[in-house]
N, C-alpha and C positions, 0 to 999 in steps of 0.2 A: 404511579404507583403500579395505579390499574393495569399497565403496559407492563411491568413487568411479572419476566419469568418466574410462573409458579407462588406467586402471591397469596394466591390464595390456600395452596397446603403447611406454606410458610406460614400464613397469619393463627391457622384451626388449631396449627402444633404448638406455635406460638403464641400465644394471645397472650399477654406481659410483654413482647417487646414491642407492641401496636402501643399500650398506654404510659411505657416508659416511653416515646418521642416527644418529641417536643410540638409537631402537628394533633395529639390530643391533648397539650395540657395547652394551648391557644384556644381551640375548639371547644374546650370544657369553659374555660376562661369568658370565648365570647358566648355561649348561653347561660351562663350564667352573670352574668351582663345586663343578657338579654330579658334575666327573670326569673331561669329556673335555679332551683334548689339542686347544690352541690350532686349530692345523690344521680336527683335528675339527669343533669347537665352531663356526668361522667358515663349513666349510661344510654345518653341520646347517642353523646359523638363517640359512641363504641360503633353502633349500631350503623351509626353512618361511613365510619371510618371502614367498618366492614364489609358494607358496602359498594363503596369504591372500588377500593382493591379489591374483591375477590368479583363482583362485573366484568364482564368482557367485552372490550369494542365489538360489535358485530356488522356488518355491513349491510345496510337496508336490504332487507328482503323484497321480495316482489310482493304485490295484493294474491294474495287467495281469493280467487272466485268463490262467491258468495254459492249457499245450497240453491238457490235459485235459479242459476242461469246452467247454462249448455254443458253437458260433461261432452269427451270426443271418444272415438275408436276407431282406431284405422286396423286392416288388416291387410299382414302386412308381405312384402318380397315374396311371392315362393309356396303361399299357403294354397289348401286345395281341403276343399270340401270343408269350411269355417260356415255356422246357423250359429248365426245372432238373431235373437227373441225376447223379448219380454218374460223378467220375473213374477213371482206372485206379488200384488198389490201391498203385503205386510215386508216385504223383502227392505232391509235395512243400509246395505253390503250396496254395493255403490256397484257391484259384478258379483255373481255366482255361478259353480258349475251343480250342472241339471245333476239332481243324485244318483244318476247313471256315471256316477266316477270316468268311468272305460272312456264315454262316450263324451269327454271334456275338447276344448280346445285350452293349446298352452295360452297365457297372459298373463304381461306385463300392466302393474298400475304403477302410475307413478300421480301422483294426484288428484287431477280430474282429467288424464291419460292415461290411455285405455291401448295397448299396441298387443295385435294378436295374431299369432305366431308357429301352421301348424303345418311342416312343411311331412311331413310324414304319416303312415295309417290309412284305414282302408276303411271304405263311409264316408260316417259325417260327424264331424267336432264340433259340441254345440256349447255357446256360452249364455245363459242368460244376464240382462241389463236393466238396473232399477226400472222399475218402469210408472214412477213419478219422482224420476229425473229427467232434463231436455238433453238432445242428443244430438250430435254431430258426424256421421261419419264419411274415412274413406276408405273406401277399395281401390288400396297403390295394385302394381304389377309386377312380374306377373303371377297371377295370380285364378282360380278358377273355382268353377262349382262353388258360386257362393251362394247363401241363400239372407239374406236378412225379412228377416217375419217380425216387423215391426207393427203389427196393426195397432197394437199395444201399448208402444211410447208416443210419446212427443218429441218426432223429427224436424230439429230444426235442418238439416243442412246435407244434404248427397254427394260425393264428390268418390266419380270413380277413375283409375288414369287409364291412360293408355296402354294398352293389355294385358285388361285384363277379360276374359275367357269367361261364358257360359255364369252370368248373374241375373237370377231371379232376386227379383223384393214386388215386398208387402207392403201398398204402404198405410197411413194410418189417415186419421180427418185433418187436415194441415190448419196448421196455426200460423196466422200471418202469409205472408207470400215464402213460401218453402224452398230453397234453389236446391235443383237439381241437376248434374253437370257431368257428359256422357262426354269420354272424352277420345281426341283422333285415336281407333285402332282398336277402340274394345269393340267382343264378338259377340253375340248373341245375349242381347237384353233383355230381360220380363219388369216392365212396371205392372203393378196392379194395384190399384186404386182406389178406396172403398165408392161405390155406387155410387151415382149425384157428384162426387165430387168434381169442382173444377179445375183445369190445368191448360197452364200455358203452350206451349211447344215453339223452340225454334232451331229446327234441324237447317246445319249449313253446306250448302254445293259436296257434293261427293258422298252424303251419305246416303249408305245404299237397303236398299228393304227395310224399307221402313213402316210400321200401318201402328195407324192413331185414333182406336177404336174401328170405323170406320170405314176410314183416308191409309188410303196403303200404294205405294210408289213403290218402283224396285232400285230408279238412282235418283234423291235429288239431284237435277240441273241448276236449279238456282235456289234459291233459298227458300224453304217451308214456311211459312206462319202459318200454324196451327193451334183452337181455342177451342176447347167443350164450349159447346151453352152457354152467358150466361158466365163465362172465367175473367172477360176484362170488367167487370162490373167485382168479382167475388173480392170484399179483403180477405179470403182464406181458400188458396191456390194450391196450387203445384206450379213452379217457374222451371221448364226442362228446355234444357241447353243439348243440342246434338251437333256433336261441335263432325267436318269434313273426316270422313272413314272408316266410320263405325258400319259396323255392319250386322246388320239382323235385330233391328229392333223394336219391339213391339208394348204398347199400353192399351190395357185394356181395362174394365174392371170389374169387382169381387163382393160380394160379402166378406168383412168382417166377421171372424168367430169371437169374440175378443172386446169390448169396451176399454179405452183409455183411460189408465188411473187416472186421478184428479192432481195436479201440480205441486210438488212442496213449495211454500212461499219465502221468498227472500226473508234472508237473518237479519232482521233490526239490529243495527248497529245503534249502538247507546249512542248521546249527540254527543259531539269536544272531542279533543283531540284525547287519548290517553295519556293518564299522567307513571311517571318510575314513582318504582316503592319509594324515594328517594324524600322526591317529592310531596309522594303523602306522609310521609314522615315530619318534615319538613311543615307540614300544612296545619298537622298534629299540635303539632312543640307548637306553633305561635297561637294557633284554639286555644289552648291550656295556659300561655300565658297574658290574655287577654281576656277567658273565666277570668280571671283574681283581682 
C-alpha cells in the first residue's frame, strides 16, 4: 500500500476508507487480543496504517559529514582575483560574503562543499570562511591572482591544479601533517608559513626557479628534498610536494596577524541504531500492555 501513488493524499481525504478495510479490522482484532481495550486498539491500528501508507520508501542517503569534519572549497576554472580568508570567531554559517557586498565572489554551497566561480569583475572578490571549521582547499585551473589568506583557519589540505597562475597563500599553524600539492604547470606561487613552523618539501626534477627559505635553485636537475630545522621530528608540519614543471615557487615565513579559532567538536551521536516512528509506537503499546 505504501507504494501506491498518492496513497497519502487519498488517506487524508477519505480516512473512513481505512477503517472499513479488512486490514484495519484484522489489525484491531490482533491488538485487542494482545491486551488493548477496543478504543485503544482502534486508535493504534489507525496510527499504524497511516504511518505505513503515508510513508515513502526512500533510498539510503549518504552519511552527512559531522560538524567536526573538514569542509571543502574549490576555486573553479576561469576564476580570477578570488580572496579567501577567515570570518569572525562568532560566525555561524559555513561561508559568508564580506559586509561590502560589491566585493563578494559568487559561490555555491552544497552541503559541506563550496565552489567559487568569479569569471569577471575588477579588483578582488572576497569570501569569508567559518574559522571554527576545518577546511580543504582546491585551486583549479586555469585561475589567476588567487589569495588564500587562511592564517586564521584550520587547514587540512591544499591542492593546486596544473595551469593556476599567481597564487599567494598565508598559511596557519598546522595541525598534524598537512599536505600541499603544487601540480605541473603552476606559475608564480608564494607560500608564507608562520615563523618557526615545520615544513618538508619534495620538489621533482624539472621544477624551475625554487626558493625555499635560504635555499634556492634555478632548475631542479634532480629531485630536491628539503626540510626546515627539526621538521622530520615535528608532528605538526606542512608536507609540500612540487611537481615537475612548476615555475617560480617561494616558501618563506611571516607573523600571522590573527589566531586560529578553536575547532567545533564533532557532534556526539546517540548510541544505537535510530528507531522508526512505527517502532517507537509499538514499543509504547507493548509497555502499556505489560504494565496492566
